[in-house]
NUVEXNU-627696 format. One record per residue: residue number from 1; residue in three letters; y, x, z of N, C-alpha, C in turn. Coordinates in pm, whole numbers, plus 50000, padded with zeros to 5 digits. Each point is the difference from the previous one (the first is absolute). Layout:
k / r / n.Y / n.X / n.Z / ca.Y / ca.X / ca.Z / c.Y / c.X / c.Z
NUM / ala / Y / X / Z / Y / X / Z / Y / X / Z
...
//
This chain:
k / r / n.Y / n.X / n.Z / ca.Y / ca.X / ca.Z / c.Y / c.X / c.Z
1 / met / 60292 / 69591 / 94349 / 49962 / 50173 / 49984 / 50101 / 50023 / 49891
2 / thr / 50038 / 50139 / 50009 / 50116 / 50072 / 49850 / 49825 / 50057 / 49932
3 / thr / 50128 / 49936 / 49873 / 49978 / 50119 / 49834 / 49873 / 50105 / 50073
4 / thr / 50130 / 50089 / 50098 / 49918 / 50144 / 49989 / 49863 / 49945 / 50065
5 / ala / 50048 / 49934 / 50152 / 49780 / 50019 / 50074 / 49944 / 49947 / 49891
6 / arg / 50009 / 49908 / 49894 / 49857 / 49931 / 49946 / 49960 / 50108 / 49907
7 / ser / 50082 / 50086 / 49959 / 49971 / 50122 / 49873 / 49887 / 50080 / 50103
8 / leu / 50102 / 50014 / 50172 / 49900 / 50132 / 49999 / 49836 / 49924 / 50075
9 / gly / 50038 / 49888 / 49998 / 49861 / 49967 / 50066 / 49892 / 49960 / 49873
10 / ser / 50060 / 49979 / 49897 / 49913 / 49999 / 49856 / 49984 / 50128 / 49973
11 / ala / 50047 / 50118 / 49970 / 49987 / 50123 / 50033 / 49872 / 50051 / 50072
12 / arg / 50013 / 49975 / 50133 / 49906 / 50012 / 50132 / 49861 / 49967 / 49926
13 / gly / 50012 / 49891 / 49945 / 49867 / 49924 / 49999 / 49953 / 50032 / 49844
14 / arg / 50041 / 50069 / 49952 / 49992 / 50034 / 49851 / 49950 / 50162 / 50025
15 / tyr / 50040 / 50040 / 50104 / 49925 / 50120 / 50053 / 49879 / 50007 / 50077
16 / ala / 50017 / 49907 / 50064 / 49840 / 49957 / 50129 / 49939 / 49971 / 49847
17 / ser / 50040 / 49919 / 49936 / 49841 / 49945 / 49880 / 49934 / 50147 / 49867
18 / leu / 50084 / 50110 / 50041 / 49999 / 50124 / 49901 / 49850 / 50078 / 50092
19 / leu / 50099 / 50031 / 50130 / 49900 / 50084 / 50048 / 49880 / 49930 / 50076
20 / ala / 50008 / 49862 / 49988 / 49851 / 49933 / 49988 / 49928 / 50024 / 49857
21 / ile / 50061 / 50016 / 49940 / 49905 / 49957 / 49853 / 49966 / 50170 / 49975
22 / leu / 50052 / 50140 / 50042 / 49992 / 50137 / 49981 / 49843 / 49989 / 50133
23 / ala / 50024 / 49926 / 50094 / 49939 / 50028 / 50129 / 49841 / 49996 / 49931
24 / ala / 50017 / 49883 / 49954 / 49876 / 49847 / 49938 / 49980 / 50174 / 49873
25 / leu / 50083 / 50051 / 49934 / 49909 / 50071 / 49866 / 49970 / 50126 / 50058
26 / val / 50001 / 50009 / 50133 / 50004 / 50209 / 50006 / 49886 / 49945 / 50074
27 / leu / 49917 / 49912 / 50106 / 49872 / 49953 / 50038 / 49913 / 49977 / 49904
28 / leu / 50041 / 49908 / 49841 / 49911 / 49981 / 49936 / 49943 / 50133 / 49917
29 / leu / 50105 / 50098 / 49995 / 49987 / 50117 / 49966 / 49882 / 50089 / 49982
30 / ala / 50071 / 49966 / 50200 / 49901 / 50107 / 50082 / 49853 / 49950 / 49993
31 / thr / 49984 / 49853 / 49997 / 49842 / 49936 / 50029 / 49934 / 50037 / 49896
32 / ala / 50053 / 50040 / 49842 / 49975 / 50052 / 49921 / 49960 / 50110 / 49956
33 / cys / 50071 / 50108 / 50058 / 49944 / 50107 / 50015 / 49861 / 50005 / 50130
34 / ser / 50050 / 49960 / 50093 / 49841 / 49973 / 50077 / 49905 / 50000 / 49923
35 / ser / 50023 / 49880 / 49941 / 49881 / 49978 / 49932 / 49898 / 50077 / 49892
36 / asp / 50089 / 50050 / 49904 / 49973 / 50059 / 49949 / 49954 / 50142 / 50048
37 / gly / 50014 / 50036 / 50157 / 50013 / 50127 / 50007 / 49837 / 50016 / 50104
38 / asp / 49981 / 49867 / 50071 / 49885 / 49986 / 50060 / 49854 / 50006 / 49901
39 / ser / 49913 / 50097 / 49995 / 49914 / 50037 / 49955 / 49884 / 49899 / 50087
40 / ser / 50016 / 49954 / 50103 / 49855 / 49889 / 49988 / 50014 / 49835 / 49937
41 / asp / 50158 / 50013 / 49976 / 49966 / 49874 / 49940 / 49939 / 50032 / 49833
42 / asn / 49915 / 50136 / 49987 / 49965 / 49988 / 49884 / 49854 / 50077 / 50013
43 / pro / 49908 / 49890 / 49947 / 49857 / 50024 / 50020 / 49979 / 50108 / 49953
44 / glu / 50044 / 50114 / 49859 / 50005 / 50082 / 49954 / 49997 / 50121 / 50074
45 / asn / 50064 / 49940 / 50130 / 50078 / 50158 / 50052 / 49885 / 50005 / 50179
46 / thr / 49905 / 49937 / 49976 / 49912 / 49997 / 50154 / 49874 / 50038 / 49925
47 / val / 49923 / 50077 / 50061 / 49871 / 50053 / 49952 / 49873 / 49964 / 50090
48 / lys / 49948 / 49907 / 49966 / 49902 / 49949 / 50105 / 49892 / 50113 / 50032
49 / val / 49973 / 50031 / 50108 / 49902 / 50108 / 49992 / 49879 / 49978 / 50100
50 / tyr / 49889 / 49983 / 49936 / 49901 / 50002 / 50117 / 49869 / 50099 / 50037
51 / ala / 50031 / 50055 / 50092 / 49949 / 50124 / 49981 / 49913 / 50028 / 50143
52 / ala / 49893 / 50069 / 50034 / 49928 / 50007 / 50050 / 50079 / 50020 / 50209
53 / ala / 49967 / 50003 / 50042 / 50036 / 50017 / 50171 / 50032 / 50115 / 50043
54 / ser / 49932 / 50114 / 49908 / 49995 / 50127 / 50035 / 50134 / 50037 / 49937
55 / leu / 50071 / 49990 / 49876 / 50112 / 50056 / 49966 / 50119 / 49885 / 50055
56 / lys / 49969 / 49982 / 50104 / 50141 / 49889 / 50109 / 50134 / 50138 / 50078
57 / asn / 49891 / 50152 / 49997 / 50076 / 50093 / 50079 / 50095 / 50021 / 49891
58 / val / 49972 / 50024 / 49871 / 50076 / 50060 / 49904 / 50055 / 49929 / 49901
59 / gly / 49971 / 49903 / 50012 / 50045 / 49898 / 49888 / 50146 / 49980 / 50067
60 / asp / 50101 / 49957 / 50086 / 50128 / 50011 / 49964 / 50116 / 50161 / 49935
61 / glu / 49902 / 50065 / 50029 / 50118 / 50142 / 49932 / 49884 / 49997 / 49871
62 / leu / 49921 / 49978 / 49910 / 49981 / 49959 / 49896 / 50120 / 49913 / 49917
63 / ala / 50038 / 49869 / 50106 / 50060 / 49950 / 49906 / 50157 / 50030 / 49996
64 / gln / 50041 / 50087 / 50152 / 50115 / 50002 / 49992 / 50009 / 50115 / 49865
65 / ala / 49931 / 50112 / 49976 / 49987 / 50078 / 49937 / 50025 / 49988 / 49841
66 / phe / 49891 / 49854 / 50003 / 50033 / 49914 / 49816 / 50156 / 49997 / 49977
67 / ala / 50063 / 49944 / 50082 / 50125 / 49929 / 50029 / 50127 / 50088 / 49975
68 / asp / 49957 / 50119 / 50098 / 50043 / 50127 / 49936 / 50007 / 50098 / 49847
69 / asp / 49885 / 49963 / 49952 / 49945 / 50021 / 49910 / 50099 / 49933 / 49808
70 / gly / 50089 / 49963 / 50054 / 50062 / 49906 / 49927 / 49936 / 49881 / 49986
71 / his / 49977 / 49924 / 50074 / 49968 / 49818 / 50017 / 50098 / 49967 / 50120
72 / asp / 50085 / 50042 / 50031 / 50076 / 49920 / 50143 / 50035 / 49954 / 49960
73 / gly / 49975 / 49851 / 50111 / 50035 / 49864 / 50005 / 49813 / 49924 / 49956
74 / val / 49936 / 50092 / 49981 / 49825 / 49951 / 49948 / 49964 / 49964 / 50174
75 / thr / 49932 / 49923 / 50039 / 49894 / 49944 / 50167 / 49902 / 50005 / 49927
76 / val / 49910 / 50068 / 50056 / 49856 / 50008 / 50058 / 49944 / 49961 / 50096
77 / glu / 49987 / 49890 / 49979 / 49911 / 49876 / 50120 / 49823 / 50037 / 50003
78 / tyr / 49993 / 50084 / 50133 / 49832 / 50059 / 49999 / 49997 / 49799 / 50071
79 / asn / 49788 / 49995 / 49956 / 49951 / 49966 / 50066 / 49891 / 50078 / 50057
80 / tyr / 49998 / 49995 / 50052 / 49874 / 50116 / 50107 / 49859 / 49928 / 50039
81 / ala / 49908 / 50028 / 49985 / 49861 / 49944 / 50105 / 49878 / 50078 / 49919
82 / gly / 49931 / 49959 / 50032 / 49837 / 50100 / 49937 / 50026 / 49983 / 49829
83 / ser / 49881 / 50081 / 49962 / 50022 / 49974 / 49803 / 49942 / 49838 / 49996
84 / ser / 49884 / 49996 / 50058 / 49884 / 49868 / 49967 / 50116 / 49896 / 50059
85 / lys / 50066 / 49998 / 50092 / 50079 / 49886 / 50007 / 50131 / 49956 / 49915
86 / leu / 50043 / 50152 / 49919 / 50111 / 50001 / 49914 / 49890 / 49932 / 49934
87 / val / 49898 / 50037 / 49879 / 49951 / 49918 / 49918 / 49996 / 49849 / 50017
88 / gln / 49981 / 50014 / 50098 / 49963 / 49790 / 50051 / 50108 / 49916 / 49944
89 / gln / 50142 / 50099 / 50080 / 50114 / 49913 / 50007 / 50089 / 50011 / 49854
90 / ile / 49927 / 50089 / 49912 / 50076 / 50023 / 49851 / 49890 / 49851 / 49912
91 / asp / 49870 / 50041 / 50044 / 49920 / 49889 / 49928 / 50056 / 49871 / 50057
92 / gln / 50047 / 49951 / 50111 / 50049 / 49892 / 50030 / 50110 / 49923 / 49996
93 / gly / 50136 / 50134 / 49897 / 50084 / 49930 / 49934 / 50132 / 50082 / 50060
94 / gly / 49964 / 50137 / 50109 / 50053 / 50121 / 50049 / 50135 / 49990 / 49867
95 / asp / 50149 / 50034 / 50037 / 50074 / 50065 / 49950 / 50048 / 50112 / 49914
96 / ala / 49858 / 50063 / 50024 / 50029 / 50143 / 50005 / 50067 / 50031 / 49837
97 / asp / 49991 / 50160 / 49986 / 50120 / 50054 / 49908 / 49881 / 50136 / 49954
98 / leu / 49960 / 50081 / 50104 / 49938 / 50072 / 50021 / 49903 / 50049 / 50079
99 / phe / 49885 / 50006 / 49968 / 49873 / 49995 / 50131 / 49950 / 50151 / 50020
100 / ile / 50040 / 50071 / 50140 / 49912 / 50098 / 50009 / 49906 / 50018 / 50142
101 / ser / 49884 / 50034 / 49881 / 49866 / 50010 / 50147 / 49975 / 50132 / 50010
102 / ala / 49948 / 49977 / 50121 / 49905 / 50132 / 50060 / 49823 / 50033 / 49945
103 / asp / 50007 / 49948 / 49935 / 49868 / 49988 / 49893 / 49986 / 49986 / 49881
104 / glu / 49918 / 50052 / 49930 / 49998 / 49943 / 49853 / 49907 / 49899 / 50044
105 / glu / 49904 / 49981 / 50036 / 49947 / 49859 / 50015 / 50056 / 49844 / 50024
106 / asn / 50067 / 50000 / 50071 / 50108 / 49894 / 50003 / 50103 / 50012 / 49890
107 / met / 50036 / 50095 / 49959 / 50109 / 50039 / 49867 / 49873 / 49926 / 49876
108 / asp / 49885 / 50037 / 50006 / 49927 / 49926 / 49841 / 50010 / 49865 / 50041
109 / lys / 49958 / 49938 / 50159 / 49981 / 49884 / 50024 / 50135 / 49884 / 49912
110 / ala / 50140 / 50107 / 50070 / 50117 / 49937 / 49936 / 50004 / 50011 / 49811
111 / gln / 49968 / 50083 / 49943 / 49991 / 49981 / 49862 / 49896 / 49903 / 49933
112 / asp / 49921 / 49914 / 50114 / 49947 / 49921 / 49949 / 50116 / 49880 / 49992
113 / leu / 50076 / 49950 / 50055 / 50091 / 49896 / 50018 / 50124 / 49965 / 49878
114 / lys / 50068 / 49895 / 49988 / 49961 / 49925 / 49873 / 50169 / 50098 / 50046
115 / glu / 50046 / 50062 / 50088 / 50161 / 50059 / 50082 / 49964 / 50137 / 49868
116 / phe / 49937 / 50040 / 49982 / 49956 / 50147 / 49929 / 49985 / 50015 / 49833
117 / lys / 49931 / 49877 / 49999 / 49967 / 50019 / 49868 / 50096 / 49938 / 49900
118 / phe / 50050 / 50123 / 49949 / 50129 / 50005 / 49953 / 49937 / 50233 / 49862
119 / lys / 50071 / 49968 / 49965 / 49960 / 50126 / 49860 / 50058 / 50106 / 50082
120 / asp / 49978 / 50136 / 50008 / 50039 / 50093 / 50143 / 49956 / 49996 / 50114
121 / ser / 49962 / 49900 / 50033 / 49994 / 49970 / 50134 / 49894 / 50120 / 50051
122 / glu / 50017 / 50116 / 50017 / 49898 / 50145 / 50026 / 50092 / 50032 / 50147
123 / pro / 49888 / 49988 / 50110 / 50142 / 50052 / 50154 / 49947 / 50180 / 49963
124 / val / 50078 / 50027 / 50080 / 50031 / 50144 / 50018 / 50030 / 50007 / 50142
125 / thr / 49908 / 50135 / 50030 / 49975 / 50080 / 50107 / 50165 / 50052 / 50082
126 / ile / 50051 / 49985 / 50096 / 50097 / 50047 / 50041 / 50005 / 50118 / 50090
127 / ala / 49851 / 49972 / 50089 / 49937 / 50096 / 50146 / 49897 / 49977 / 50032
128 / thr / 49996 / 50073 / 50122 / 49888 / 50024 / 50038 / 49950 / 50018 / 50135
129 / asn / 49904 / 49962 / 50082 / 49991 / 49970 / 50106 / 49883 / 50075 / 50123
130 / gln / 50017 / 49981 / 50080 / 49858 / 50089 / 50126 / 49987 / 49896 / 50021
131 / leu / 49843 / 49960 / 50074 / 49976 / 49964 / 50134 / 50002 / 50089 / 50106
132 / val / 50016 / 49953 / 50119 / 49978 / 50059 / 50118 / 49969 / 49923 / 50118
133 / leu / 49958 / 50060 / 50065 / 49923 / 49918 / 50166 / 50131 / 50074 / 50109
134 / ala / 50088 / 49921 / 49994 / 50074 / 50063 / 50072 / 49994 / 49919 / 50149
135 / thr / 50029 / 50054 / 50123 / 50021 / 50023 / 50122 / 50039 / 49937 / 50090
136 / ala / 50077 / 49869 / 50103 / 50059 / 49983 / 50061 / 50079 / 50145 / 50100
137 / glu / 50092 / 49951 / 50041 / 50081 / 50146 / 50106 / 49907 / 50055 / 50065
138 / gly / 49902 / 50067 / 49999 / 49957 / 50125 / 50123 / 49864 / 49976 / 49920
139 / asn / 49983 / 49901 / 49904 / 49827 / 50004 / 49962 / 49907 / 49993 / 50047
140 / pro / 50030 / 49868 / 50128 / 49940 / 49996 / 50106 / 49854 / 49963 / 49991
141 / ala / 49958 / 49949 / 49842 / 49840 / 50032 / 49988 / 49968 / 50129 / 49955
142 / asp / 50061 / 50054 / 50055 / 49973 / 50175 / 49955 / 49950 / 50070 / 49861
143 / leu / 50021 / 49963 / 49923 / 49924 / 49929 / 49821 / 50083 / 50162 / 49962
144 / glu / 49901 / 50061 / 49987 / 50021 / 50121 / 49870 / 49964 / 50011 / 49856
145 / ser / 49902 / 49869 / 49962 / 49934 / 49974 / 49822 / 49961 / 49852 / 50017
146 / val / 50026 / 49947 / 49903 / 49939 / 49879 / 49952 / 49871 / 49992 / 50075
147 / asp / 49866 / 50145 / 49971 / 49871 / 49971 / 50058 / 50051 / 49981 / 50151
148 / asp / 50055 / 50027 / 50104 / 50026 / 49972 / 50128 / 49987 / 49849 / 50010
149 / leu / 50036 / 49895 / 49952 / 49943 / 49871 / 49995 / 49896 / 49937 / 50019
150 / lys / 49908 / 50120 / 49961 / 49818 / 49916 / 50028 / 49983 / 50032 / 50164
151 / asp / 50039 / 50078 / 50068 / 50004 / 50051 / 50129 / 50077 / 49880 / 50082
152 / lys / 50133 / 49943 / 49932 / 50101 / 49954 / 50109 / 50006 / 49862 / 49975
153 / gln / 49930 / 49904 / 49989 / 49944 / 49861 / 50002 / 50127 / 49931 / 50001
154 / asp / 50046 / 50062 / 50138 / 50105 / 49920 / 50131 / 50120 / 49972 / 49920
155 / ala / 50031 / 50111 / 49929 / 50129 / 50075 / 49924 / 50041 / 49875 / 49930
156 / arg / 50132 / 49949 / 50022 / 50053 / 49883 / 49971 / 50046 / 50062 / 49808
157 / ile / 49996 / 49929 / 49919 / 50013 / 50013 / 49881 / 50047 / 49973 / 49859
158 / ala / 50130 / 49998 / 49960 / 50058 / 49909 / 49944 / 49994 / 50033 / 49818
159 / val / 49930 / 49907 / 49915 / 50011 / 50002 / 49872 / 50056 / 49931 / 49937
160 / cys / 50025 / 50013 / 49903 / 50055 / 49856 / 49889 / 49879 / 49968 / 49950
161 / ala / 50054 / 49821 / 49993 / 49871 / 49927 / 49934 / 49982 / 50028 / 49846
162 / asp / 49860 / 49999 / 50001 / 49894 / 50012 / 49904 / 50113 / 49947 / 49845
163 / gly / 50039 / 50061 / 49909 / 50031 / 49964 / 49881 / 50128 / 50056 / 50009
164 / val / 50116 / 50040 / 50111 / 50082 / 50064 / 49999 / 49998 / 50130 / 49961
165 / pro / 50055 / 50065 / 49950 / 49968 / 50162 / 49923 / 49930 / 50067 / 50102
166 / cys / 50087 / 50034 / 50102 / 49993 / 50056 / 50159 / 49840 / 49972 / 50063
167 / gly / 49979 / 49860 / 49999 / 49906 / 49960 / 50041 / 49891 / 49988 / 49884
168 / thr / 49958 / 50052 / 49913 / 49904 / 49969 / 49882 / 49966 / 50184 / 50011
169 / ile / 50114 / 50092 / 50018 / 49946 / 50103 / 50021 / 49935 / 50107 / 50176
170 / ala / 50017 / 49915 / 50080 / 49984 / 49977 / 50142 / 49885 / 49979 / 49996
171 / his / 49948 / 49864 / 49965 / 49866 / 49961 / 49990 / 49893 / 50109 / 49864
172 / lys / 50043 / 50021 / 49920 / 49939 / 50105 / 49970 / 49975 / 50083 / 50034
173 / val / 50060 / 50122 / 50048 / 49967 / 50074 / 50093 / 49881 / 50010 / 50130
174 / leu / 50075 / 49862 / 50058 / 49923 / 50005 / 50088 / 49831 / 49922 / 49982
175 / asp / 49973 / 49941 / 49909 / 49920 / 49966 / 49925 / 49898 / 50151 / 49989
176 / thr / 50078 / 50054 / 49908 / 49970 / 50125 / 49947 / 49955 / 50084 / 50118
177 / ala / 50019 / 50044 / 50156 / 50009 / 50081 / 50126 / 49900 / 49920 / 50061
178 / gly / 49941 / 49872 / 49944 / 49917 / 49958 / 50052 / 50078 / 49971 / 50180
179 / ile / 50099 / 49960 / 49999 / 50120 / 49914 / 50137 / 49976 / 49866 / 49978
180 / thr / 49999 / 49937 / 50086 / 49993 / 49866 / 50075 / 50127 / 49947 / 50075
181 / leu / 50108 / 49968 / 49970 / 50087 / 49992 / 50110 / 49960 / 49899 / 50061
182 / lys / 50004 / 49981 / 50169 / 50014 / 49909 / 50094 / 50107 / 49884 / 50031
183 / asn / 50029 / 49921 / 49953 / 50069 / 49934 / 50056 / 50170 / 50046 / 49951
184 / pro / 50010 / 50080 / 49862 / 50132 / 49980 / 49925 / 50096 / 49912 / 49958
185 / thr / 50103 / 50053 / 50012 / 50125 / 49882 / 49976 / 50037 / 49986 / 49856
186 / glu / 49964 / 49918 / 49933 / 50040 / 50004 / 49900 / 50154 / 49980 / 49955
187 / glu / 50075 / 50061 / 49913 / 50168 / 49936 / 49973 / 50012 / 49982 / 49886
188 / ala / 50050 / 49910 / 49942 / 50068 / 49986 / 49875 / 50046 / 50115 / 49918
189 / asn / 50047 / 50090 / 50047 / 50080 / 50101 / 49928 / 50010 / 50142 / 50074
190 / val / 50018 / 50094 / 49960 / 50003 / 50129 / 50005 / 50139 / 49987 / 50112
191 / ala / 50106 / 49971 / 49994 / 50133 / 49985 / 50112 / 49934 / 49950 / 50135
192 / asp / 49942 / 49881 / 49945 / 49923 / 49928 / 50141 / 49882 / 50127 / 50083
193 / val / 49987 / 50049 / 49939 / 49852 / 50116 / 50057 / 50103 / 50092 / 50049
194 / thr / 50089 / 50029 / 49937 / 50098 / 50133 / 50076 / 50047 / 49935 / 50109
195 / thr / 50050 / 49894 / 50017 / 50077 / 49937 / 50110 / 49949 / 50033 / 50116
196 / lys / 49842 / 49943 / 49973 / 49868 / 49981 / 50128 / 50035 / 50121 / 50042
197 / ile / 49992 / 50130 / 49926 / 49969 / 50148 / 49990 / 50097 / 50030 / 50155
198 / ser / 50118 / 49949 / 49848 / 50147 / 50072 / 50132 / 50015 / 49950 / 50176
199 / thr / 49924 / 49843 / 49989 / 50079 / 49959 / 50113 / 49895 / 50025 / 50100
200 / gly / 49858 / 50074 / 49975 / 49907 / 50042 / 50064 / 49888 / 49829 / 50040
201 / ala / 50051 / 49893 / 49894 / 49896 / 49896 / 50037 / 49822 / 50072 / 49951
202 / val / 49987 / 50113 / 49906 / 49892 / 49983 / 49947 / 49983 / 50203 / 50020
203 / asp / 49924 / 50033 / 50029 / 49967 / 50182 / 49987 / 50022 / 50071 / 49900
204 / ala / 49951 / 49905 / 49908 / 50004 / 50086 / 49857 / 50015 / 49892 / 49905
205 / gly / 50036 / 50064 / 49859 / 49990 / 49917 / 49911 / 49990 / 50043 / 49817
206 / phe / 49958 / 49953 / 49955 / 49973 / 50086 / 49839 / 50167 / 49980 / 49898
207 / ile / 50074 / 50050 / 50033 / 50142 / 49947 / 49883 / 50046 / 50113 / 49955
208 / tyr / 50094 / 50010 / 49889 / 49991 / 50108 / 49909 / 50082 / 50116 / 50066
209 / ser / 49960 / 50126 / 49967 / 50098 / 50090 / 50016 / 50161 / 49991 / 50033
210 / thr / 50039 / 49934 / 49879 / 50147 / 49954 / 50026 / 50059 / 49944 / 50082
211 / asp / 49918 / 49912 / 50067 / 50033 / 49912 / 50094 / 49987 / 50074 / 50109
212 / ala / 49881 / 50067 / 50025 / 49957 / 50097 / 50141 / 50156 / 50094 / 50042
213 / lys / 50082 / 50013 / 49841 / 50139 / 50162 / 49983 / 50057 / 49861 / 50071
214 / ala / 50001 / 49885 / 49939 / 50138 / 49969 / 50066 / 50010 / 49899 / 50107
215 / gly / 49913 / 50019 / 50062 / 49910 / 49944 / 50146 / 50051 / 50143 / 50106
216 / lys / 50005 / 50078 / 49968 / 49964 / 50162 / 50080 / 49876 / 49985 / 50052
217 / leu / 49877 / 49952 / 49917 / 49892 / 49965 / 50075 / 49872 / 50118 / 49963
218 / asn / 49881 / 50071 / 50082 / 49973 / 50022 / 50001 / 49861 / 50015 / 49923
219 / ala / 50001 / 50022 / 49838 / 49907 / 49992 / 49921 / 49868 / 50103 / 49957
220 / ile / 49894 / 49925 / 50005 / 49858 / 50080 / 49999 / 50011 / 49998 / 49846
221 / pro / 49927 / 50145 / 49923 / 49976 / 49932 / 49893 / 49854 / 49942 / 49976
222 / val / 49978 / 49933 / 49889 / 49873 / 49844 / 49995 / 49934 / 50127 / 49857
223 / gln / 49856 / 50015 / 50025 / 49968 / 50061 / 49901 / 49938 / 49877 / 49864
224 / gly / 49981 / 50060 / 49929 / 49976 / 49918 / 49840 / 50028 / 49886 / 49999
225 / ala / 50162 / 49985 / 50065 / 50085 / 49897 / 49952 / 50061 / 50064 / 49880
226 / glu / 50038 / 49961 / 49917 / 50055 / 50011 / 49860 / 50115 / 49944 / 49985
227 / pro / 50100 / 50078 / 49897 / 50146 / 49952 / 50062 / 49990 / 49877 / 49922
228 / asn / 50102 / 49928 / 50091 / 50019 / 49850 / 49905 / 50143 / 50006 / 49922
229 / arg / 49995 / 49985 / 49832 / 50076 / 49980 / 49925 / 50088 / 49864 / 50009
230 / tyr / 50160 / 49997 / 49977 / 50035 / 49891 / 49990 / 50097 / 49942 / 49881
231 / pro / 49924 / 49947 / 49919 / 50050 / 49969 / 49869 / 50093 / 49864 / 50027
232 / ala / 50095 / 49982 / 49897 / 50126 / 49937 / 50048 / 50012 / 49926 / 49778
233 / ala / 50006 / 49891 / 50029 / 50007 / 49911 / 49892 / 50104 / 49866 / 49966
234 / val / 50139 / 50004 / 49875 / 50032 / 49859 / 50020 / 49921 / 49896 / 49938
235 / thr / 50039 / 49888 / 50112 / 49940 / 49872 / 49950 / 50071 / 49966 / 49897
236 / thr / 49958 / 49853 / 49947 / 50080 / 49946 / 49843 / 50135 / 50020 / 50029
237 / ala / 50084 / 49945 / 50106 / 50117 / 49964 / 50066 / 50060 / 50101 / 49975
238 / gly / 49953 / 50139 / 50071 / 50062 / 50087 / 50029 / 50036 / 50086 / 49831
239 / ala / 49851 / 49956 / 49920 / 50047 / 50087 / 49874 / 50124 / 49979 / 49909
240 / asn / 50061 / 49864 / 50061 / 50114 / 49951 / 49945 / 50102 / 50003 / 50046
241 / lys / 50012 / 50147 / 50119 / 50108 / 50000 / 50105 / 50000 / 50150 / 49958
242 / asp / 50166 / 50046 / 49973 / 49977 / 50141 / 49971 / 49985 / 50059 / 50113
243 / asn / 50064 / 49944 / 50112 / 50011 / 50055 / 50126 / 49858 / 50045 / 50052
244 / ala / 49886 / 49890 / 50009 / 49859 / 50042 / 50010 / 49981 / 50100 / 49938
245 / thr / 50018 / 50030 / 49842 / 49930 / 50085 / 49962 / 50025 / 50159 / 49997
246 / ala / 50160 / 49958 / 50030 / 50066 / 50187 / 50074 / 49976 / 50059 / 50128
247 / phe / 49957 / 49865 / 50083 / 49951 / 50032 / 50132 / 49862 / 50065 / 49992
248 / leu / 49912 / 49948 / 49922 / 49838 / 50041 / 49994 / 50036 / 50142 / 49917
249 / lys / 50081 / 50062 / 49865 / 50015 / 50126 / 49956 / 50054 / 50073 / 50147
250 / phe / 50131 / 49971 / 50084 / 50016 / 50057 / 50069 / 49937 / 50061 / 50075
251 / leu / 49847 / 49902 / 50084 / 49922 / 50045 / 50106 / 49936 / 50143 / 49935
252 / gln / 50015 / 50020 / 49849 / 49892 / 50116 / 49972 / 50070 / 50097 / 49973
253 / ser / 50127 / 49978 / 49994 / 50129 / 50108 / 49953 / 49940 / 50160 / 50190
254 / asp / 50051 / 50118 / 49941 / 50034 / 50071 / 50081 / 50038 / 49932 / 50133
255 / lys / 50174 / 49981 / 50005 / 50028 / 49970 / 50126 / 49914 / 49904 / 50042
256 / ala / 49962 / 49879 / 49957 / 49865 / 49915 / 50079 / 49898 / 50051 / 50079
257 / gln / 49981 / 50130 / 49902 / 49811 / 50039 / 50080 / 50042 / 50105 / 50099
258 / gln / 50157 / 50049 / 50051 / 50031 / 50067 / 50047 / 50005 / 49939 / 50149
259 / ile / 50066 / 49861 / 49959 / 50036 / 49970 / 50129 / 49856 / 49942 / 50063
260 / leu / 49872 / 49942 / 49928 / 49909 / 49994 / 50049 / 49970 / 50107 / 50066
261 / ala / 49933 / 50128 / 49980 / 49985 / 50107 / 50051 / 50070 / 50002 / 50062
262 / ser / 50053 / 49952 / 50086 / 50097 / 50022 / 50114 / 49956 / 49937 / 50103
263 / tyr / 49896 / 49922 / 49938 / 49944 / 49830 / 50093 / 49837 / 50094 / 50040
264 / gly / 49989 / 50105 / 49923 / 49847 / 50013 / 50007 / 49912 / 49978 / 49920
265 / phe / 50090 / 49882 / 49825 / 49860 / 49984 / 49909 / 49961 / 50108 / 49911
266 / gly / 49909 / 49970 / 49987 / 49968 / 50077 / 49866 / 50045 / 49972 / 49860
267 / ala / 50018 / 50147 / 49909 / 50038 / 49979 / 49831 / 49927 / 49873 / 49986
268 / ala / 50066 / 50003 / 49916 / 49930 / 49877 / 49858 / 49891 / 50008 / 49968
//
């Protein structure tokens, strides 16, 4: 091999090594930038909200509006269930940053838990709702009022389980009216009752006006049912997370209130 050939071979080798080093550097930098920009790796950028099932329809829009309001990169992660179930989950170690109940009774129970035992752990009401008697398509039981249930014992009626806000209110209304339902179906939360009505599995059910509106269901007013409040409070974990306290503050803003109103919720 000539001296010129050996020189060319050596140059090609050095060039190849240099390219390999540069490629490695580019990959390393890209990985570092990706890690720095990935909010999911930073617990501070995830707000875990334990919310009453009746907020499911509006939850995503509230989260997006919060992000658009100067909190880009923050993820609001919801856990929806009946309010009493959420209190139980928090008591058993659920990692909630913020709890939104569909009534004050379950929020009072939550306030007795160690997760809420800190200074300034004070719930704030973010919305109200109203119980209605919603009918399946075509109103198969021909109901016009709650009182009609006295004479239509064969009607298939769904209610939330007692202890869940929508169930507590419904049972109180029925007891006051002297109505005992014959073989009602009890569901874990208002979303499950709404599904039963929407699919025709029952003739009617007690749900919130917001759920009836979302499902485009015929809603019969329930006389004597007071609007239920939605109190919200951060947990000990949430109190130490800026984005959690910021989300609670946002829920009280004019923008959030407008969104809630568009889904049928009443003013706080």
